[in-house]
C-alpha positions as MATLAB code, in Angstrom:
seq = 'XXXXXXXXXXXXXXXXXXXXXXXXXXXXXXXXXXXXXXXXXXXXXXXXXXXXXXXXXXXXXXXXXXXXXXXXXXXXXXXXXXXXXXXXXXXXXXXXXXXXXXXXXXXXXXXXXXXXXXXXXXXXXXXXXXXXXXXXXXXXXXXXXXXXXXXXXXXXXXXXXXXXXXXXXXXXXXXXXXXXXXXXXXXXXXXXXXXXXXXXXXXXXXXXXXXXXXXXXXXXXXXXXXXXXXXXXXXXXXXXXXXXXXXXXXXXXXXXXXXXXXX';
ca = [
      24.076   66.284  -20.007;
      24.512   66.686  -23.671;
      22.097   63.913  -24.955;
      19.853   65.035  -21.972;
      19.377   68.329  -23.775;
      19.448   67.053  -26.897;
      16.096   65.135  -26.527;
      14.710   67.871  -24.593;
      14.797   70.328  -27.505;
      13.224   67.500  -29.573;
      10.532   67.296  -27.601;
       9.580   71.293  -27.375;
       6.828   72.630  -28.892;
       3.055   72.505  -29.186;
       3.252   69.809  -32.021;
       5.307   67.946  -29.910;
       2.801   67.929  -26.502;
      -0.374   67.363  -28.308;
       1.261   64.498  -30.084;
       2.154   63.048  -26.309;
      -1.118   63.854  -25.073;
      -2.951   62.351  -28.092;
      -0.716   59.163  -28.000;
      -1.392   59.314  -24.382;
      -5.262   59.162  -24.270;
      -4.959   56.260  -27.228;
      -2.521   54.125  -24.893;
      -4.581   54.977  -21.366;
      -4.564   52.429  -18.890;
      -7.982   50.826  -18.447;
      -8.050   51.762  -14.730;
      -7.673   55.486  -15.500;
     -10.575   54.961  -17.986;
     -12.619   53.805  -15.313;
     -11.024   56.512  -12.969;
     -12.112   59.183  -15.395;
     -16.164   58.209  -15.511;
     -15.545   58.491  -11.278;
     -13.506   61.683  -11.691;
     -16.317   63.213  -14.145;
     -19.528   62.994  -11.791;
     -17.402   63.554   -9.113;
     -16.365   66.703   -9.711;
     -19.623   67.656  -11.270;
     -21.326   67.034   -8.263;
     -19.107   69.359   -6.303;
     -19.562   72.083   -8.793;
     -23.627   71.933   -8.581;
     -22.806   72.436   -3.927;
     -20.092   75.104   -4.965;
     -22.311   77.408   -7.229;
     -25.458   76.756   -5.520;
     -25.197   75.857   -1.976;
     -25.087   79.787   -0.881;
     -28.155   80.706   -3.007;
     -30.002   77.173   -1.689;
     -29.071   78.253    2.009;
     -30.603   82.071    1.778;
     -33.826   81.253   -0.206;
     -34.276   77.403    1.520;
     -32.877   77.894    4.782;
     -33.501   81.431    5.704;
     -36.788   82.484    3.455;
     -35.622   85.160    1.456;
     -37.841   86.473   -1.665;
     -35.003   87.600   -3.731;
     -31.358   89.129   -3.533;
     -32.638   92.580   -1.986;
     -34.008   90.722    1.153;
     -31.768   91.022    4.229;
     -32.013   87.015    4.983;
     -30.386   86.676    1.177;
     -26.729   88.162    2.899;
     -27.789   86.309    5.906;
     -28.015   83.568    4.432;
     -24.855   83.150    2.178;
     -22.410   84.067    4.883;
     -24.514   80.714    6.515;
     -23.037   79.088    3.424;
     -19.513   80.154    3.882;
     -20.104   78.623    7.534;
     -21.099   75.175    6.776;
     -18.426   75.436    4.271;
     -16.122   75.514    6.966;
     -17.766   72.576    8.974;
     -16.681   70.233    5.623;
     -13.439   71.523    5.692;
     -12.215   71.104    9.257;
     -14.267   67.498    8.276;
     -12.144   66.878    5.091;
      -8.357   67.812    7.793;
      -9.652   65.089   10.703;
     -10.872   62.518    8.454;
      -7.662   62.867    6.191;
      -5.871   61.103    9.218;
      -8.241   57.903    9.273;
      -8.270   57.113    5.344;
      -4.778   55.455    5.273;
      -5.553   52.588    7.992;
      -9.303   52.069    6.675;
      -7.912   51.530    3.336;
      -5.253   49.602    4.721;
      -8.227   47.302    6.536;
     -10.370   47.404    3.572;
      -9.477   48.375    0.466;
      -9.275   51.796   -1.209;
     -12.751   51.463   -3.719;
     -14.421   50.449   -0.842;
     -13.652   53.812    1.149;
     -14.015   55.839   -1.997;
     -16.988   54.517   -2.472;
     -18.728   55.000    0.947;
     -16.616   58.562    1.516;
     -18.504   59.615   -2.187;
     -22.037   58.518   -0.598;
     -21.278   60.568    2.916;
     -21.181   63.199    0.568;
     -24.131   62.158   -1.860;
     -26.222   62.085    1.436;
     -24.985   65.261    2.963;
     -26.389   67.107   -0.355;
     -29.724   65.119   -0.730;
     -30.528   65.727    2.848;
     -30.878   69.992    2.347;
     -34.327   68.834    1.232;
     -35.429   68.031    4.380;
     -33.695   70.758    6.327;
     -35.083   73.785    7.606;
     -32.771   74.831   10.798;
     -29.807   76.362    9.788;
     -27.263   74.821   12.844;
     -28.874   71.128   11.063;
     -27.380   71.986    7.896;
     -23.857   72.225    8.872;
     -24.491   68.434   10.121;
     -24.812   67.681    6.121;
     -21.500   69.416    5.575;
     -20.197   66.574    7.437;
     -20.866   64.077    5.144;
     -19.223   66.613    2.372;
     -16.541   66.502    4.532;
     -15.814   63.316    4.655;
     -16.220   62.435    0.746;
     -14.226   65.706   -0.041;
     -11.240   64.020    2.157;
     -11.292   60.747   -0.222;
     -11.809   62.853   -3.594;
      -8.460   64.174   -2.980;
      -6.139   61.315   -1.770;
      -7.997   57.894   -2.837;
      -8.702   58.438   -7.041;
      -4.907   59.259   -6.843;
      -3.401   56.471   -4.817;
      -5.632   53.919   -6.941;
      -4.520   55.988  -10.052;
      -0.794   56.084   -9.536;
      -0.045   52.042   -8.886;
      -2.105   51.284  -12.483;
       0.316   53.805  -14.507;
       3.422   53.226  -16.736;
       6.587   55.140  -14.659;
       7.522   56.617  -17.978;
       4.465   58.422  -18.065;
       3.585   58.907  -14.659;
       3.792   63.117  -15.358;
       1.418   63.559  -18.312;
      -1.396   60.796  -17.234;
      -1.417   62.339  -13.754;
      -2.026   65.943  -16.046;
      -4.360   64.160  -18.274;
      -6.514   62.890  -14.982;
      -7.115   66.956  -14.818;
      -8.365   67.042  -17.668;
     -11.654   64.749  -16.056;
     -11.865   67.946  -13.407;
     -11.816   71.130  -15.756;
     -14.584   69.266  -18.310;
     -17.056   69.228  -15.655;
     -16.505   72.574  -14.745;
     -16.632   73.911  -18.403;
     -19.983   72.362  -18.349;
     -21.480   73.680  -15.246;
     -20.371   77.086  -16.779;
     -21.913   77.207  -19.677;
     -24.734   74.467  -19.513;
     -26.468   74.787  -15.606;
     -27.429   78.247  -16.123;
     -29.903   77.171  -19.220;
     -30.663   74.054  -18.117;
     -31.811   75.514  -14.535;
     -34.251   78.419  -16.170;
     -35.482   75.924  -18.941;
     -36.350   73.220  -15.880;
     -37.173   75.301  -13.036;
     -38.422   78.352  -14.417;
     -35.955   81.569  -14.487;
     -37.424   82.881  -11.023;
     -38.020   79.675   -8.960;
     -36.315   79.611   -5.395;
     -36.299   76.291   -4.936;
     -33.784   76.081   -8.004;
     -30.872   76.161   -6.413;
     -31.895   73.071   -3.430;
     -32.733   71.068   -6.343;
     -29.558   72.002   -8.145;
     -27.183   71.070   -5.055;
     -29.785   67.688   -4.468;
     -28.767   67.239   -7.884;
     -24.980   67.705   -6.903;
     -26.021   64.317   -4.390;
     -27.081   62.510   -7.144;
     -23.997   63.033   -9.255;
     -21.909   62.019   -6.363;
     -24.303   59.213   -6.283;
     -23.381   58.000   -9.589;
     -19.468   58.086   -8.909;
     -19.952   56.018   -5.608;
     -21.328   53.302   -7.975;
     -18.750   54.105  -10.679;
     -16.196   53.249   -7.919;
     -17.012   49.580   -7.534;
     -16.292   49.563  -11.120;
     -12.808   50.533  -11.134;
     -10.035   47.963  -11.536;
      -7.579   48.652   -8.284;
      -4.105   47.628   -8.920;
      -1.915   46.654   -5.947;
       0.888   49.391   -5.070;
       3.661   48.607   -7.064;
       7.404   49.033   -5.867;
       8.522   51.017   -8.289;
      12.175   50.901   -8.648;
      14.468   54.209   -8.344;
      16.250   53.527  -11.558;
      12.884   53.128  -13.353;
      11.602   56.519  -12.192;
      15.124   57.922  -13.097;
      14.729   57.245  -16.483;
      11.549   57.644  -16.795;
      12.457   61.716  -15.786;
      14.461   61.551  -18.978;
      11.803   60.986  -21.590;
       9.041   63.263  -19.262;
       7.537   65.584  -21.348;
       6.106   68.390  -19.232;
       8.806   69.611  -16.913;
       9.188   72.328  -14.872;
       9.865   75.394  -16.688;
      13.421   76.627  -16.555;
      12.533   80.018  -14.949;
      10.650   78.381  -12.084;
      13.633   79.012   -9.098;
      12.537   76.838   -6.040;
      14.055   79.594   -3.606;
      13.521   82.904   -5.456;
      16.004   85.371   -4.464;
      18.227   83.737   -1.900;
      20.720   82.090   -4.181;
      20.400   78.796   -2.305;
      20.189   76.974   -6.211;
      23.156   74.137   -6.462;
      24.503   76.282  -10.354;
      26.137   72.647  -10.305;
];
């Protein structure tokens, strides 16, 4: 324990954290670099949907003319119903993905799932009935189920056990970066391309999300998927000794119950 505490103190501080992150970027496995491209396009597509699907529903499906139109509120509410459909679909499909991946492979399952989501978002151009709009979200639900699992399953087999936590943290950068781009760039870009008051602009952005998911599906095919490794328990325990990002000392899994083993 004394040796563990000494090493832990040596690796504390912002400087050590930045040094570890920079080192991890330099030594990033090829599979992770390839998956980073997939994640970037995937989440850019998802943010197109999340930010503009409700507006698209109000203007394109319900025919609202402005935000004061009563149909605008109805469209926003129906957009929420559509999101519920993709959440339910995700719950069901999640149970099917593992056997499908075993029967084929993880890359194929993820690529096909992303294409289902892309088709769902691209199809809104042809949909004018609110009930049919719900069907488009089935494809998005299939994609969402795979997005939450397949990239991490592919990644975990390609990472060194000693740096698993650091790399999993860095992998989330490729979710945050598209979010930042969407937050700062979408508004000016949409106004420049489609005009400030174009009621069709939200529909085009949702369709752009479908294009991004298509690019993500194509990118999956270029990923080098390493088969699952049987990582010995000893390797994981050894890695824990050197892991930079540890649970904060103040975090307690069962607060105020006194169930923490002090020994």
